[in-house]
N, C-alpha and C positions, 0 to 999 in steps of 0.2 A: 503545205504539209497538213495532212488530216490526222486528228487525234486518234490514237489507237485506244479507244475507250475500254475495250475488253481487257487488254493487257494492263492498263492502269487499274481497273477494278480488281483484276487478279492479284496485282502487287499489293494493293491496299487490303484486300481480304486476307491475303497471306499474313500480313503484319498484324491485322486485328485478331485473327484466329490463333496466331502463334507469336505473341509479343516477345517471347524470349528469343526469337530469331531475328529481332529487329535491333539494329544499332545504327542510329542516324549519323553517328560521328565517324564511321569508317565504311569504306565501300564494301569490302569483303573481309570477314574475319571468321574463319572456320565455317560454321553454319549460320552465322549472323551476318546480316547485310543491311545497308541503308536502302532507301527507296530506289536509288539508281542501281545499286547492286542487285536488289531483287528483280528489277526490270531486266537486267542482263540475264540473271539465272532463269527466270521464267520465259524470257523472250528467245534465248538461244544458247545460254551458257556464257559465262564471262570470257570475253575475247581478250581483254586487256585490263590490267588493274592499275595502270597509270591514271591518276586522278582526272586529268583533262580528257583523256580518252574514254574513261568510264562515263563521265557526264555527257560527252558528245554522243557516245554510242547509245546510252539510255535515252537521251533526248530524241535521237533519230528513231529508235524503236517505238517510243511513245508518240512521236509526231509533235513534240513540243518545241517552241522557240527556245533558244539558249537562255533568254531572259526568264521565261517561265521555269525552265529546268533549273536554273541557278537558284531560284527561290524554293522550288519543290524539293530539291536535293540538299538544301542548306542544313548544316549540322545543328543549327539552333532550333530547328522545328521539333515540336512534340508530335506524338502520334495523333493527337486531336487536331493539331494544325495541319498535318499532312492529310488527314482524312477530310477536313473541311475544304482545303484547296482542291484536292482531287475530286471531291463531289461537285465543286463549282465548275471545274473543267469539264467533267463528264456531262453534267446537266446544262452547261452553258449559262449558268446563273452566276451572279456575283460580279463585282467589278474587278476581281483579281487583286493584285498586290496593293492597289491603291484604295481598296475598300476598307474603311475603318469602322470599328465597333463603337458602342456608346461611350467607351472610355478613351477613344482616340487612338486605338492600336489597330494595325492591319493584321492580316492572317498570320504573318510571321512574328507577331508580337512586338512590332516597332511602331513608334509614333511618327508623326509627320516630319519630325526632325531627325529620325533615325535612331532614337534611343529606345531601349527595351524597358520593360516594366520596372527593372531595378535602377533605371536611370543611366545606363551605360550604352555607349555606341558600339559598333562592331569590333573596334579595337580595344574595348574594355575601359574607355575613358568616360568620366562623368561629364555633366554639362559645363563644369568649370575647367575641364581639360586635365583632370587628374585620374590616374588609374587606381586600382584597389589598394595599392601601397602608398597612396597619396603623393604620387610623383606625376609631374606633367610630362608631356611628350619629349622634352629635352632632359628629363631626369631630375628636375628640381622639385623639392617638397613645397608644401604650402607656405613655409616661411622663407622660401627662396634659396635653400641650400641643396647642393647636389649630394650624391651618395658618399662623397669624401668629406662632407660637411663644409664645403666652400660655397659662398654665394656667387651670384652672377658676376660680381666685380672681382672675384678671385680671393676674397678674404674669408677666413673662418669665423666662427661665432664669437671669438675674442677679438676680431678685427685684424688678425695677422694674415699676411699673404703666404704664398707657398714656401717662401724662404724663412718664414717665421718673423718677418719684420712688421712692426705696427705701422699705423698711418703716418707717423713722423719719421719712419725709416729706421727706428731703433730695433736692434735684433733682440732675440730672447736673452735673458740674463744667463751668464755662465753658471754651471752647477759647481758648487764648492763642497768638497768633502773634507771634514775636519780631521 
């Protein structure tokens, strides 16, 4: 498949000259479009707005592999990143997604381990496996408690299980009203 350099240049030039019409996080939204959306609009008009079809259609129009399209159409890319990668594709320079800058980040802003400059992976987890609310993938915080304040062995911060029994099997004391 041969790269449609002119269409790719037209898409990038549209985005650069009219940045208010660019929204990398959505295919088509009124007069705003991402790179794939603008490819459809300038290539033949949107045929389909279903995400997988937009990507495949735009990849076909541009002559990109699905791998290159996946990165070029990524919602995480800035206009600068899109411009840089498109320029590399058009001129045949650069090593693509595996080329890293002097700080260790590729054109999509990810390091060799897949973390962005904020230290988060594509799912939003840091290198220790916690998201921005300090929960790991299973929902436990850094102290080992879930959202209901129970640890992995089923005890709350006071050491009581779901039935309120302590480690010796004693239940909570009765409440006495005078």
